[in-house]
N, CA and C of each residue as an Amber inpcrd file, in Angstrom:
protein
   282
  40.2140000 -53.9870000 144.0440000  38.5810000 -54.0110000 143.3080000
  38.0970000 -52.1540000 143.1040000  37.8580000 -51.2680000 145.1100000
  37.6280000 -50.4870000 145.7710000  38.2280000 -49.1220000 144.9200000
  40.3210000 -49.7800000 144.2510000  40.6260000 -48.5510000 143.4810000
  40.1970000 -48.7230000 141.8560000  39.9930000 -50.0380000 141.3600000
  38.9430000 -49.9690000 139.9350000  37.7720000 -48.7420000 139.9920000
  36.5610000 -48.9440000 141.3470000  35.7500000 -48.3250000 140.5510000
  36.4170000 -46.7470000 141.0470000  36.8260000 -46.7550000 141.5810000
  37.8140000 -44.8560000 142.2770000  38.2930000 -44.2010000 140.4600000
  39.4260000 -45.1910000 139.8460000  39.8180000 -44.5900000 138.9560000
  38.9140000 -44.8250000 137.5590000  37.7420000 -45.4950000 137.8930000
  36.5110000 -45.2180000 136.7390000  36.0130000 -43.6020000 137.0150000
  35.7540000 -43.4280000 138.1460000  35.1200000 -42.6220000 138.8140000
  35.6490000 -41.3760000 138.0800000  37.6220000 -41.7220000 137.9480000
  37.8750000 -39.6000000 138.0200000  38.5500000 -40.3680000 136.2180000
  38.4310000 -40.9830000 135.9590000  37.9080000 -41.0180000 134.4240000
  36.9070000 -40.1670000 133.7290000  36.0660000 -40.2040000 134.2980000
  34.4270000 -40.7070000 133.4310000  34.2180000 -38.5930000 133.4970000
  34.4030000 -38.2860000 131.8180000  34.0830000 -36.9600000 131.7570000
  32.9270000 -36.2000000 131.9440000  32.9010000 -35.3680000 132.1880000
  31.9800000 -34.3360000 133.6120000  31.4790000 -33.1990000 132.8290000
  30.8680000 -32.7730000 132.5690000  30.8040000 -31.7650000 131.5160000
  28.8910000 -30.9080000 131.7810000  28.9770000 -29.8200000 132.3750000
  27.4190000 -29.9940000 132.8560000  27.0890000 -28.5250000 131.6250000
  26.2000000 -28.6890000 130.4550000  26.0700000 -27.8640000 129.4050000
  26.1930000 -26.3540000 129.3440000  26.2170000 -25.3990000 131.0760000
  26.8760000 -24.2050000 130.5020000  28.1320000 -24.0760000 130.8050000
  29.1200000 -25.4870000 131.2750000  30.4330000 -25.4720000 131.2420000
  30.4730000 -25.4960000 129.4560000  29.7720000 -26.2320000 128.9170000
  29.8530000 -26.4580000 127.2330000  30.0290000 -25.2040000 126.2660000
  28.3870000 -24.7790000 126.2370000  28.5790000 -23.1920000 125.7490000
  29.6680000 -22.0170000 126.2250000  30.1470000 -22.4310000 127.6830000
  31.5950000 -21.5930000 128.2270000  33.1490000 -21.5270000 127.4620000
  32.7840000 -22.6550000 126.8180000  34.2030000 -23.7970000 125.7840000
  33.8050000 -22.7480000 124.6120000  32.4420000 -22.9070000 124.5620000
  32.3130000 -22.7750000 123.0890000  32.5180000 -20.9300000 122.0900000
  33.1410000 -19.7900000 123.4380000  32.9780000 -18.7410000 123.4090000
  34.1430000 -18.2680000 122.2220000  33.6690000 -17.6830000 120.9790000
  35.3370000 -17.1980000 120.6130000  34.6410000 -18.3290000 118.9150000
  34.3150000 -18.9570000 119.1250000  33.5900000 -20.3100000 118.4270000
  32.8040000 -20.5430000 117.8610000  32.0840000 -20.7610000 116.0660000
  31.6030000 -20.9740000 115.0980000  30.0580000 -21.7160000 116.2120000
  28.7290000 -21.7780000 116.2630000  27.9260000 -22.5160000 116.4670000
  26.3890000 -22.1720000 115.6230000  26.2520000 -23.5980000 115.4620000
  25.2910000 -24.0550000 114.5390000  23.7490000 -24.2840000 115.4360000
  22.9770000 -22.7460000 115.2810000  21.4440000 -23.0850000 116.2990000
  20.2650000 -23.9150000 115.4720000  19.7310000 -24.8950000 115.6360000
  18.4450000 -24.5880000 115.6990000  17.1530000 -23.9060000 115.8960000
  16.6440000 -23.2520000 116.0220000  15.5200000 -22.5470000 116.8850000
  14.1600000 -23.1970000 116.6240000  13.3350000 -23.2670000 117.5730000
  11.3840000 -23.7250000 117.8890000  11.4170000 -23.1070000 116.5410000
  10.8890000 -23.4350000 114.8500000  10.5890000 -22.7710000 114.1420000
  11.2020000 -23.4840000 112.7080000  11.2390000 -22.6750000 112.0980000
  11.5590000 -22.8710000 110.2990000  13.3940000 -21.9660000 110.6050000
  13.6720000 -21.3330000 112.1240000  15.0710000 -20.6910000 111.5680000
  16.4780000 -21.6100000 111.7710000  17.8980000 -21.4050000 111.1540000
  18.6610000 -21.7760000 111.6340000  19.8410000 -20.6620000 111.8830000
  20.2140000 -20.6220000 111.9810000  21.9130000 -19.1290000 112.6140000
  22.9440000 -20.2180000 113.1810000  23.9050000 -19.8960000 111.0260000
  25.0610000 -19.2480000 112.1140000  26.0080000 -18.5760000 112.7130000
  26.8120000 -19.0310000 113.5970000  27.3210000 -17.5100000 114.1320000
  28.2110000 -17.5970000 114.7850000  29.1150000 -16.6460000 115.1410000
  30.4330000 -16.7950000 116.9130000  30.0680000 -16.3600000 117.8280000
  29.3650000 -16.9840000 118.8380000  29.7170000 -17.2450000 119.8170000
  30.6380000 -15.3380000 120.2770000  29.1300000 -14.4180000 121.6910000
  30.7270000 -13.8300000 122.2130000  29.7630000 -13.9340000 123.6010000
  28.9420000 -14.5360000 124.3170000  29.0740000 -14.5130000 125.1410000
  27.2480000 -14.6450000 125.4710000  27.2000000 -15.1650000 126.5210000
  25.4240000 -16.0810000 127.6030000  25.3990000 -16.1270000 128.3850000
  24.1360000 -16.4530000 128.7190000  23.5660000 -15.8960000 130.2800000
  22.5250000 -17.2760000 130.8220000  22.8770000 -17.1590000 132.2410000
  22.1090000 -18.3610000 132.6890000  21.0270000 -19.1150000 131.4470000
  20.5840000 -17.7040000 130.9530000  19.0550000 -18.1780000 130.7080000
  18.9170000 -19.1350000 129.3480000  20.5390000 -19.1750000 128.7210000
  21.0690000 -19.0690000 127.7420000  20.3790000 -18.9770000 126.5260000
  20.3760000 -16.7800000 127.2920000  20.4290000 -15.6770000 125.4910000
  21.8500000 -15.4310000 125.2500000  22.3450000 -15.0350000 123.7510000
  23.3600000 -15.2720000 123.7130000  23.6980000 -13.9110000 123.1450000
  24.8870000 -13.3190000 122.6610000  25.5470000 -12.5570000 121.4430000
  26.0850000 -13.6590000 120.4510000  25.9470000 -13.1910000 119.5500000
  26.0490000 -14.6740000 117.6050000  26.6160000 -12.6110000 117.0870000
  28.3330000 -13.0850000 116.5580000  28.7120000 -11.7620000 116.1510000
  28.8290000 -12.6880000 114.5960000  28.0240000 -12.2900000 113.1280000
  28.8630000 -12.3710000 112.0060000  28.0790000 -13.7520000 112.1330000
  25.9370000 -13.9400000 111.6780000  25.3540000 -14.2920000 111.8670000
  24.4320000 -14.9550000 110.6510000  24.7470000 -15.7720000 110.2520000
  23.8450000 -15.5990000 108.8280000  22.8050000 -16.7500000 109.9530000
  21.2590000 -15.7770000 109.1400000  20.5440000 -16.5090000 109.7060000
  19.2120000 -17.2190000 107.8830000  18.6210000 -18.5520000 108.4200000
  18.4100000 -19.8020000 106.9130000  16.6920000 -19.4870000 107.8980000
  16.1040000 -19.1360000 106.9010000  14.3130000 -19.1970000 107.5300000
  13.7830000 -20.0070000 106.1580000  13.2260000 -21.6060000 106.7760000
  12.8960000 -22.5680000 105.9800000  11.2820000 -22.3300000 105.3630000
  11.2310000 -21.4650000 104.4140000   9.9200000 -20.9660000 104.2830000
   9.0570000 -22.1170000 103.5370000   8.0170000 -22.3790000 103.5240000
   7.3750000 -22.8490000 101.9630000   6.9130000 -22.3870000 100.9400000
   7.6970000 -21.0120000 100.9290000   8.7440000 -20.4290000  99.6090000
   9.7710000 -20.5870000  99.4190000  10.4410000 -21.1210000  99.8120000
  11.2920000 -21.4570000  99.7450000  12.8000000 -21.0480000 100.7540000
  13.9600000 -21.2580000 100.4880000  14.8400000 -20.9320000 102.3150000
  14.9320000 -19.1570000 101.6970000  15.3200000 -18.1060000 102.4830000
  15.6870000 -17.6920000 103.1860000  17.2390000 -17.3330000 103.4660000
  18.2000000 -16.5700000 103.3510000  19.6450000 -16.3610000 104.0460000
  19.8930000 -14.7590000 103.6200000  20.1470000 -14.3750000 105.1470000
  20.0170000 -13.3320000 106.2460000  20.8200000 -13.4820000 106.6190000
  22.2420000 -12.3320000 106.1060000  23.6080000 -12.1960000 107.2580000
  22.6620000 -10.5250000 108.0160000  24.3320000 -10.9390000 109.3010000
  23.2880000 -10.0590000 110.4490000  24.3320000 -10.1270000 111.0340000
  25.9100000  -8.6350000 111.3570000  26.2530000  -8.0930000 111.9810000
  26.5800000  -8.7070000 113.4290000  25.4910000  -8.1900000 114.3500000
  25.0140000  -8.3640000 115.0830000  23.7760000  -9.6050000 116.0070000
  23.5790000 -10.1920000 116.7750000  22.1200000 -10.3050000 117.8800000
  22.2430000 -10.5770000 119.3020000  21.8660000 -10.1740000 119.5360000
  21.0050000 -10.4460000 120.5250000  19.6560000 -11.8290000 121.1950000
  19.9710000 -12.7950000 121.6670000  19.0280000 -14.0620000 120.5800000
  18.4480000 -14.7280000 121.9070000  17.3330000 -15.2770000 122.5770000
  16.3080000 -15.2290000 123.1410000  16.8220000 -16.7390000 123.1400000
  17.2710000 -16.9180000 124.9830000  17.1040000 -18.8370000 125.1520000
  15.9310000 -19.7070000 124.7640000  15.5670000 -19.0330000 125.2580000
  13.6910000 -19.3450000 124.9920000  13.8900000 -20.0080000 123.4060000
  13.8520000 -19.6960000 123.2570000  13.5710000 -20.1130000 121.4460000
  14.5430000 -20.9880000 120.9930000  15.2780000 -21.4930000 121.5280000
  16.5300000 -22.4080000 121.1310000  16.0600000 -23.8050000 121.5720000
  16.6160000 -24.7030000 119.9470000  15.9610000 -26.2650000 119.9710000
  17.2300000 -27.1380000 120.5000000  18.1920000 -26.3670000 119.6860000
  19.9110000 -27.4780000 119.2860000  21.1320000 -26.4990000 119.5500000
  21.4930000 -27.0970000 120.1840000  23.0260000 -25.9510000 120.0240000
  24.0570000 -27.2760000 119.3310000  24.2680000 -27.0420000 118.3400000
  25.9180000 -28.0560000 117.7580000  27.4620000 -26.8780000 117.1570000
  27.9250000 -26.9960000 118.2170000  29.7350000 -26.7670000 118.7240000
  30.0510000 -27.2990000 117.2830000  30.6600000 -25.2690000 116.8100000
  31.9440000 -26.0590000 115.2300000  30.6560000 -26.4610000 114.4330000
  29.6980000 -26.4220000 114.3000000  28.7080000 -27.1880000 113.2870000
  28.2050000 -25.9930000 112.2990000  27.6370000 -26.4320000 111.2910000
  27.4290000 -25.4240000 110.2350000  26.1930000 -26.6990000 109.5270000
  25.0420000 -25.6210000 108.9820000  23.8240000 -26.8240000 108.3210000
  23.9920000 -27.1020000 106.5670000  23.4720000 -28.5210000 106.3880000
  24.5330000 -28.8640000 105.5950000  23.1740000 -27.7170000 103.9340000
  24.0600000 -27.4430000 102.6540000  23.7030000 -26.7270000 102.1410000
  23.0330000 -27.6870000 101.2640000  20.8920000 -27.3500000 101.7410000
  20.1870000 -27.9410000  99.9310000  18.8290000 -27.2330000  99.9960000
């Protein structure tokens, strides 16, 4: 019985949030911001506050007037404004 519990513990996958973000370096991220903005870009680096450096960024701004799309070479994103990170994800076209 004790060996079954031990095996169950070692089989459980534990991944901390910053470890998941670290695994995404060099990959595309879909970032949903507080407010009406979303970003898709390649993660180059981040810090403990989840401030991020992104390359090849597409910014989607959803305003009452309609959707505005802006292409950017590189940005430094403040982690305080991030709501959701989707590794490898991209927004649906609508």
